[in-house]
LOMARKOL-710773 format. One record per residue: residue in one letter; x, y, z of N, C-alpha, C in turn. Coordinates in nm, 4 decimals. Layout:
REM residues N
<atom><type>A</type><n_x>X</n_x><n_y>Y</n_y><n_z>Z</n_z><ca_x>X</ca_x><ca_y>Y</ca_y><ca_z>Z</ca_z><c_x>X</c_x><c_y>Y</c_y><c_z>Z</c_z></atom>
...
//
This chain:
REM residues 58
<atom><type>M</type><n_x>11.8263</n_x><n_y>11.4797</n_y><n_z>15.2432</n_z><ca_x>11.9571</ca_x><ca_y>11.4519</ca_y><ca_z>15.2970</ca_z><c_x>11.9451</c_x><c_y>11.4427</c_y><c_z>15.4489</c_z></atom>
<atom><type>P</type><n_x>11.9869</n_x><n_y>11.3319</n_y><n_z>15.5075</n_z><ca_x>11.9774</ca_x><ca_y>11.3182</ca_y><ca_z>15.6525</ca_z><c_x>12.0813</c_x><c_y>11.4046</c_y><c_z>15.7236</c_z></atom>
<atom><type>M</type><n_x>12.0537</n_x><n_y>11.4375</n_y><n_z>15.8483</n_z><ca_x>12.1456</ca_x><ca_y>11.5152</ca_y><ca_z>15.9283</ca_z><c_x>12.2751</c_x><c_y>11.4353</c_y><c_z>15.9423</c_z></atom>
<atom><type>T</type><n_x>12.3863</n_x><n_y>11.4946</n_y><n_z>15.9078</n_z><ca_x>12.5139</ca_x><ca_y>11.4244</ca_y><ca_z>15.9120</ca_z><c_x>12.6126</c_x><c_y>11.4997</c_y><c_z>15.9985</c_z></atom>
<atom><type>A</type><n_x>12.7305</n_x><n_y>11.4444</n_y><n_z>16.0119</n_z><ca_x>12.8360</ca_x><ca_y>11.5091</ca_y><ca_z>16.0894</ca_z><c_x>12.8769</c_x><c_y>11.6431</c_y><c_z>16.0295</c_z></atom>
<atom><type>A</type><n_x>12.8457</n_x><n_y>11.6665</n_y><n_z>15.9022</n_z><ca_x>12.8803</ca_x><ca_y>11.7939</ca_y><ca_z>15.8384</ca_z><c_x>12.8121</c_x><c_y>11.9115</c_y><c_z>15.9077</c_z></atom>
<atom><type>Y</type><n_x>12.6968</n_x><n_y>11.8898</n_y><n_z>15.9679</n_z><ca_x>12.6237</ca_x><ca_y>11.9964</ca_y><ca_z>16.0356</ca_z><c_x>12.6617</c_x><c_y>12.0081</c_y><c_z>16.1822</c_z></atom>
<atom><type>A</type><n_x>12.7263</n_x><n_y>11.9075</n_y><n_z>16.2377</n_z><ca_x>12.7582</ca_x><ca_y>11.9048</ca_y><ca_z>16.3796</ca_z><c_x>12.8403</c_x><c_y>12.0257</c_y><c_z>16.4254</c_z></atom>
<atom><type>P</type><n_x>12.9451</n_x><n_y>12.0676</n_y><n_z>16.3549</n_z><ca_x>13.0211</ca_x><ca_y>12.1841</ca_y><ca_z>16.4022</ca_z><c_x>12.9347</c_x><c_y>12.3092</c_y><c_z>16.4140</c_z></atom>
<atom><type>A</type><n_x>12.8442</n_x><n_y>12.3305</n_y><n_z>16.3228</n_z><ca_x>12.7571</ca_x><ca_y>12.4480</ca_y><ca_z>16.3276</ca_z><c_x>12.6664</c_x><c_y>12.4422</c_y><c_z>16.4495</c_z></atom>
<atom><type>L</type><n_x>12.6226</n_x><n_y>12.3245</n_y><n_z>16.4860</n_z><ca_x>12.5313</ca_x><ca_y>12.3102</ca_y><ca_z>16.5984</ca_z><c_x>12.6045</c_x><c_y>12.3132</c_y><c_z>16.7323</c_z></atom>
<atom><type>N</type><n_x>12.7338</n_x><n_y>12.2876</n_y><n_z>16.7327</n_z><ca_x>12.8112</ca_x><ca_y>12.2885</ca_y><ca_z>16.8563</ca_z><c_x>12.8483</c_x><c_y>12.4284</c_y><c_z>16.9028</c_z></atom>
<atom><type>H</type><n_x>12.8283</n_x><n_y>12.5281</n_y><n_z>16.8189</n_z><ca_x>12.8665</ca_x><ca_y>12.6646</ca_y><ca_z>16.8535</ca_z><c_x>12.7460</c_x><c_y>12.7498</c_y><c_z>16.8913</c_z></atom>
<atom><type>G</type><n_x>12.6401</n_x><n_y>12.6870</n_y><n_z>16.9349</n_z><ca_x>12.5223</ca_x><ca_y>12.7597</ca_y><ca_z>16.9802</ca_z><c_x>12.4432</c_x><c_y>12.8217</c_y><c_z>16.8657</c_z></atom>
<atom><type>F</type><n_x>12.3524</n_x><n_y>12.9084</n_y><n_z>16.9039</n_z><ca_x>12.2617</ca_x><ca_y>12.9693</ca_y><ca_z>16.8075</ca_z><c_x>12.3369</c_x><c_y>13.0566</c_y><c_z>16.7063</c_z></atom>
<atom><type>E</type><n_x>12.4355</n_x><n_y>13.1335</n_y><n_z>16.7538</n_z><ca_x>12.5118</ca_x><ca_y>13.2193</ca_y><ca_z>16.6634</ca_z><c_x>12.5882</c_x><c_y>13.1376</c_y><c_z>16.5601</c_z></atom>
<atom><type>G</type><n_x>12.6450</n_x><n_y>13.0258</n_y><n_z>16.6023</n_z><ca_x>12.7152</ca_x><ca_y>12.9380</ca_y><ca_z>16.5094</ca_z><c_x>12.6212</c_x><c_y>12.8787</c_y><c_z>16.4075</c_z></atom>
<atom><type>F</type><n_x>12.5016</n_x><n_y>12.8438</n_y><n_z>16.4527</n_z><ca_x>12.3995</ca_x><ca_y>12.7905</ca_y><ca_z>16.3623</ca_z><c_x>12.3596</c_x><c_y>12.8947</c_y><c_z>16.2586</c_z></atom>
<atom><type>L</type><n_x>12.3391</n_x><n_y>13.0191</n_y><n_z>16.3025</n_z><ca_x>12.3046</ca_x><ca_y>13.1266</ca_y><ca_z>16.2089</ca_z><c_x>12.4184</c_x><c_y>13.1531</c_y><c_z>16.1108</c_z></atom>
<atom><type>D</type><n_x>12.5412</n_x><n_y>13.1499</n_y><n_z>16.1592</n_z><ca_x>12.6562</ca_x><ca_y>13.1680</ca_y><ca_z>16.0692</ca_z><c_x>12.6574</c_x><c_y>13.0594</c_y><c_z>15.9624</c_z></atom>
<atom><type>F</type><n_x>12.6250</n_x><n_y>12.9364</n_y><n_z>16.0018</n_z><ca_x>12.6201</ca_x><ca_y>12.8255</ca_y><ca_z>15.9068</ca_z><c_x>12.5109</c_x><c_y>12.8483</c_y><c_z>15.8013</c_z></atom>
<atom><type>L</type><n_x>12.3959</n_x><n_y>12.9022</n_y><n_z>15.8446</n_z><ca_x>12.2833</ca_x><ca_y>12.9214</ca_y><ca_z>15.7534</ca_z><c_x>12.2992</c_x><c_y>13.0411</c_y><c_z>15.6604</c_z></atom>
<atom><type>R</type><n_x>12.3868</n_x><n_y>13.1345</n_y><n_z>15.6933</n_z><ca_x>12.4017</ca_x><ca_y>13.2557</ca_y><ca_z>15.6115</ca_z><c_x>12.4513</c_x><c_y>13.2226</c_y><c_z>15.4717</c_z></atom>
<atom><type>D</type><n_x>12.3926</n_x><n_y>13.2927</n_y><n_z>15.3744</n_z><ca_x>12.4317</ca_x><ca_y>13.2785</ca_y><ca_z>15.2338</ca_z><c_x>12.5499</c_x><c_y>13.3713</c_y><c_z>15.2091</c_z></atom>
<atom><type>Q</type><n_x>12.6686</n_x><n_y>13.3141</n_y><n_z>15.1917</n_z><ca_x>12.7908</ca_x><ca_y>13.3926</ca_y><ca_z>15.1779</ca_z><c_x>12.7903</c_x><c_y>13.4820</c_y><c_z>15.0546</c_z></atom>
<atom><type>E</type><n_x>12.7224</n_x><n_y>13.4415</n_y><n_z>14.9487</n_z><ca_x>12.7207</ca_x><ca_y>13.5207</ca_y><ca_z>14.8249</ca_z><c_x>12.6228</c_x><c_y>13.6371</c_y><c_z>14.8316</c_z></atom>
<atom><type>A</type><n_x>12.5140</n_x><n_y>13.6223</n_y><n_z>14.9071</n_z><ca_x>12.4099</ca_x><ca_y>13.7247</ca_y><ca_z>14.9104</ca_z><c_x>12.4298</c_x><c_y>13.8274</c_y><c_z>15.0214</c_z></atom>
<atom><type>G</type><n_x>12.5160</n_x><n_y>13.7994</n_y><n_z>15.1153</n_z><ca_x>12.5399</ca_x><ca_y>13.8937</ca_y><ca_z>15.2238</ca_z><c_x>12.5000</c_x><c_y>13.8375</c_y><c_z>15.3583</c_z></atom>
<atom><type>P</type><n_x>12.5413</n_x><n_y>13.9056</n_y><n_z>15.4641</n_z><ca_x>12.5209</ca_x><ca_y>13.8529</ca_y><ca_z>15.5992</ca_z><c_x>12.3764</c_x><c_y>13.8523</c_y><c_z>15.6485</c_z></atom>
<atom><type>A</type><n_x>12.2887</n_x><n_y>13.9266</n_y><n_z>15.5829</n_z><ca_x>12.1496</ca_x><ca_y>13.9325</ca_y><ca_z>15.6286</ca_z><c_x>12.0602</c_x><c_y>13.8278</c_y><c_z>15.5619</c_z></atom>
<atom><type>V</type><n_x>12.1159</n_x><n_y>13.7461</n_y><n_z>15.4727</n_z><ca_x>12.0367</ca_x><ca_y>13.6500</ca_y><ca_z>15.3964</ca_z><c_x>12.0714</c_x><c_y>13.5079</c_y><c_z>15.4392</c_z></atom>
<atom><type>L</type><n_x>11.9679</n_x><n_y>13.4317</n_y><n_z>15.4753</n_z><ca_x>11.9876</ca_x><ca_y>13.2915</ca_y><ca_z>15.5106</ca_z><c_x>11.9701</c_x><c_y>13.2053</c_y><c_z>15.3871</c_z></atom>
<atom><type>S</type><n_x>12.0484</n_x><n_y>13.1007</n_y><n_z>15.3765</n_z><ca_x>12.0421</ca_x><ca_y>13.0094</ca_y><ca_z>15.2629</ca_z><c_x>11.9274</c_x><c_y>12.9105</c_y><c_z>15.2808</c_z></atom>
<atom><type>P</type><n_x>11.8266</n_x><n_y>12.9165</n_y><n_z>15.1942</n_z><ca_x>11.7173</ca_x><ca_y>12.8198</ca_y><ca_z>15.2056</ca_z><c_x>11.7658</c_x><c_y>12.6766</c_y><c_z>15.1830</c_z></atom>
<atom><type>K</type><n_x>11.8681</n_x><n_y>12.6592</n_y><n_z>15.1012</n_z><ca_x>11.9227</ca_x><ca_y>12.5255</ca_y><ca_z>15.0759</ca_z><c_x>11.9833</c_x><c_y>12.4672</c_y><c_z>15.2028</c_z></atom>
<atom><type>R</type><n_x>12.0643</n_x><n_y>12.5450</n_y><n_z>15.2721</n_z><ca_x>12.1244</ca_x><ca_y>12.4964</ca_y><ca_z>15.3965</ca_z><c_x>12.0180</c_x><c_y>12.4713</c_y><c_z>15.5023</c_z></atom>
<atom><type>F</type><n_x>11.9187</n_x><n_y>12.5617</n_y><n_z>15.5105</n_z><ca_x>11.8108</ca_x><ca_y>12.5449</ca_y><ca_z>15.6074</ca_z><c_x>11.7339</c_x><c_y>12.4164</c_y><c_z>15.5804</c_z></atom>
<atom><type>S</type><n_x>11.7011</n_x><n_y>12.3910</n_y><n_z>15.4543</n_z><ca_x>11.6273</ca_x><ca_y>12.2688</ca_y><ca_z>15.4203</ca_z><c_x>11.7131</c_x><c_y>12.1448</c_y><c_z>15.4432</c_z></atom>
<atom><type>D</type><n_x>11.8428</n_x><n_y>12.1545</n_y><n_z>15.4192</n_z><ca_x>11.9326</ca_x><ca_y>12.0412</ca_y><ca_z>15.4447</ca_z><c_x>11.9348</c_x><c_y>12.0051</c_y><c_z>15.5928</c_z></atom>
<atom><type>V</type><n_x>11.9447</n_x><n_y>12.1062</n_y><n_z>15.6787</n_z><ca_x>11.9471</ca_x><ca_y>12.0809</ca_y><ca_z>15.8227</ca_z><c_x>11.8159</c_x><c_y>12.0173</c_y><c_z>15.8680</c_z></atom>
<atom><type>L</type><n_x>11.7043</n_x><n_y>12.0596</n_y><n_z>15.8095</n_z><ca_x>11.5739</ca_x><ca_y>12.0036</ca_y><ca_z>15.8469</ca_z><c_x>11.5430</c_x><c_y>11.8725</c_y><c_z>15.7761</c_z></atom>
<atom><type>S</type><n_x>11.6312</n_x><n_y>11.8324</n_y><n_z>15.6850</n_z><ca_x>11.6123</ca_x><ca_y>11.7087</ca_y><ca_z>15.6067</ca_z><c_x>11.4838</c_x><c_y>11.7103</c_y><c_z>15.5256</c_z></atom>
<atom><type>I</type><n_x>11.4559</n_x><n_y>11.8263</n_y><n_z>15.4643</n_z><ca_x>11.3419</ca_x><ca_y>11.8379</ca_y><ca_z>15.3731</ca_z><c_x>11.3909</c_x><c_y>11.9010</c_y><c_z>15.2434</c_z></atom>
<atom><type>D</type><n_x>11.3163</n_x><n_y>11.8812</n_y><n_z>15.1349</n_z><ca_x>11.3573</ca_x><ca_y>11.9428</ca_y><ca_z>15.0087</ca_z><c_x>11.3073</c_x><c_y>12.0867</c_y><c_z>15.0018</c_z></atom>
<atom><type>L</type><n_x>11.3601</n_x><n_y>12.1617</n_y><n_z>14.9052</n_z><ca_x>11.3234</ca_x><ca_y>12.3028</ca_y><ca_z>14.8928</ca_z><c_x>11.1751</c_x><c_y>12.3224</c_y><c_z>14.8636</c_z></atom>
<atom><type>Q</type><n_x>11.1157</n_x><n_y>12.2314</n_y><n_z>14.7877</n_z><ca_x>10.9728</ca_x><ca_y>12.2410</ca_y><ca_z>14.7559</ca_z><c_x>10.8892</c_x><c_y>12.2338</c_y><c_z>14.8839</c_z></atom>
<atom><type>T</type><n_x>10.9237</n_x><n_y>12.1422</n_y><n_z>14.9726</n_z><ca_x>10.8513</ca_x><ca_y>12.1285</ca_y><ca_z>15.0994</ca_z><c_x>10.8717</c_x><c_y>12.2514</c_y><c_z>15.1864</c_z></atom>
<atom><type>L</type><n_x>10.9958</n_x><n_y>12.3010</n_y><n_z>15.1937</n_z><ca_x>11.0230</ca_x><ca_y>12.4216</ca_y><ca_z>15.2711</ca_z><c_x>10.9421</c_x><c_y>12.5395</c_y><c_z>15.2188</c_z></atom>
<atom><type>A</type><n_x>10.9384</n_x><n_y>12.5568</n_y><n_z>15.0875</n_z><ca_x>10.8611</ca_x><ca_y>12.6663</ca_y><ca_z>15.0282</ca_z><c_x>10.7124</c_x><c_y>12.6520</c_y><c_z>15.0592</c_z></atom>
<atom><type>G</type><n_x>10.6613</n_x><n_y>12.5309</n_y><n_z>15.0519</n_z><ca_x>10.5203</ca_x><ca_y>12.5088</ca_y><ca_z>15.0832</ca_z><c_x>10.4889</c_x><c_y>12.5417</c_y><c_z>15.2274</c_z></atom>
<atom><type>Q</type><n_x>10.5766</n_x><n_y>12.5027</n_y><n_z>15.3190</n_z><ca_x>10.5546</ca_x><ca_y>12.5311</ca_y><ca_z>15.4610</ca_z><c_x>10.5673</c_x><c_y>12.6794</c_y><c_z>15.4917</c_z></atom>
<atom><type>A</type><n_x>10.6491</n_x><n_y>12.7504</n_y><n_z>15.4132</n_z><ca_x>10.6661</ca_x><ca_y>12.8947</ca_y><ca_z>15.4315</ca_z><c_x>10.5611</c_x><c_y>12.9747</c_y><c_z>15.3556</c_z></atom>
<atom><type>H</type><n_x>10.4798</n_x><n_y>12.9047</n_y><n_z>15.2761</n_z><ca_x>10.3746</ca_x><ca_y>12.9680</ca_y><ca_z>15.1952</ca_z><c_x>10.4319</c_x><c_y>13.0674</c_y><c_z>15.0938</c_z></atom>
<atom><type>V</type><n_x>10.5438</n_x><n_y>13.0289</n_y><n_z>15.0296</n_z><ca_x>10.6032</ca_x><ca_y>13.1085</ca_y><ca_z>14.9229</ca_z><c_x>10.6308</c_x><c_y>13.0172</c_y><c_z>14.8047</c_z></atom>
<atom><type>H</type><n_x>10.6500</n_x><n_y>13.0759</n_y><n_z>14.6890</n_z><ca_x>10.6902</ca_x><ca_y>12.9988</ca_y><ca_z>14.5714</ca_z><c_x>10.8360</c_x><c_y>12.9604</c_y><c_z>14.5917</c_z></atom>
<atom><type>R</type><n_x>10.8759</n_x><n_y>12.8424</n_y><n_z>14.5525</n_z><ca_x>11.0123</ca_x><ca_y>12.7957</ca_y><ca_z>14.5819</ca_z><c_x>11.1190</c_x><c_y>12.8783</c_y><c_z>14.5125</c_z></atom>
<atom><type>N</type><n_x>11.0858</n_x><n_y>12.9557</n_y><n_z>14.4107</n_z><ca_x>11.1838</ca_x><ca_y>13.0399</ca_y><ca_z>14.3437</ca_z><c_x>11.1836</c_x><c_y>13.1834</c_y><c_z>14.3960</c_z></atom>
<atom><type>T</type><n_x>11.1055</n_x><n_y>13.2085</n_y><n_z>14.4983</n_z><ca_x>11.0971</ca_x><ca_y>13.3434</ca_y><ca_z>14.5550</ca_z><c_x>11.2185</c_x><c_y>13.3730</c_y><c_z>14.6387</c_z></atom>
//
């Protein structure tokens, strides 16, 4: 998924706004959403997991 205007508000609020955007609302404030992170980077979850050296279901 290419970077779209949907991510622009999160990026306009600095680093804290970006982190708020990445947080997984269901898992709690200390957990970042790998799906949102991969969307912002325009890569799929498999690629993100490979670059992080973890299994994609971890």
